[in-house]
C-alpha positions as CSV (number, residue, x, y, z in Angstrom):
1,M,8.9,2.2,-11.4
2,M,10.7,2.0,-7.8
3,L,11.1,5.5,-5.7
4,F,14.4,5.9,-4.6
5,N,13.9,8.1,-1.3
6,Y,16.6,10.6,-1.6
7,K,16.3,14.3,-2.2
8,S,19.3,14.6,-4.5
9,K,21.6,12.8,-6.7
10,K,24.2,13.7,-4.4
11,E,22.5,12.1,-1.6
12,M,22.2,8.5,-3.6
13,Q,25.6,9.0,-4.9
14,E,27.0,9.4,-1.6
15,N,25.4,6.2,-0.3
16,I,27.0,3.9,-2.8
17,G,28.1,1.0,-0.9
18,N,25.2,1.0,1.4
19,H,22.0,-0.3,1.7
20,L,19.1,1.5,-1.1
21,D,16.6,3.5,0.5
22,Y,13.3,2.7,-1.8
23,T,9.7,2.2,-2.5
24,E,8.1,-0.6,-4.6
25,T,5.5,0.8,-6.5
26,S,5.0,-1.9,-9.3
27,M,1.6,-3.8,-9.1
28,F,2.9,-6.8,-11.0
29,G,5.8,-8.0,-8.0
30,E,9.0,-6.4,-6.9
31,E,11.4,-4.9,-8.9
32,Y,14.2,-4.7,-6.0
33,R,17.0,-7.4,-7.1
34,S,19.8,-7.9,-4.6
35,N,22.3,-8.4,-7.3
36,G,21.7,-6.7,-10.6
37,V,20.0,-3.5,-12.4
38,F,16.8,-1.3,-12.2
39,C,15.6,2.1,-12.7
40,G,14.2,4.6,-10.7
41,S,13.3,8.0,-9.6
42,N,12.8,10.6,-7.2
43,R,9.1,11.9,-7.4
44,P,9.0,14.8,-4.6
45,H,5.2,15.5,-5.4
46,I,4.3,11.4,-4.4
47,T,7.0,10.8,-1.6
48,G,6.7,13.8,0.4
49,I,10.8,14.0,0.3
50,K,11.5,17.6,-0.7
51,G,14.0,17.4,-3.4
52,R,14.4,17.4,-7.0
53,E,13.0,14.7,-9.5
54,F,15.4,12.9,-11.0
55,F,15.5,9.3,-12.5
56,A,18.7,6.4,-12.4
57,E,20.1,3.4,-13.1
58,V,21.0,1.5,-9.8
59,V,23.4,-1.3,-9.8
60,M,23.2,-3.8,-7.0
61,R,25.8,-6.2,-5.4
62,D,25.1,-8.4,-2.5
63,D,22.3,-6.0,-1.1
64,K,24.3,-2.6,-1.4
65,I,24.3,-0.1,-4.0
66,A,27.7,-0.4,-6.3
67,S,26.7,2.6,-8.9
68,V,24.0,4.9,-10.2
69,K,23.9,6.2,-13.5
70,W,21.7,9.5,-14.2
71,V,19.1,9.0,-16.9
72,K,17.5,11.7,-18.5
73,Q,13.8,11.6,-18.7
74,A,12.7,9.9,-21.5
75,H,9.4,8.7,-23.1
76,G,8.1,5.8,-20.9
77,F,9.2,7.9,-17.7
């Protein structure tokens, strides 16, 4: 799962229309897509970025954030 380098949902929402600040974590290849949908999270205990833990589904268009949907922590996350 990708790590989103934002300290809050609000900060991520404010960056719609900008490039995504993220960290790849997959051992099986890149998860980032310049056009598409993928999930990720903010994990403060891993990134060291102070803030709250959250999970989100991001829609990207032309390497920019098009929309963000908040995901409740679920099984498998």
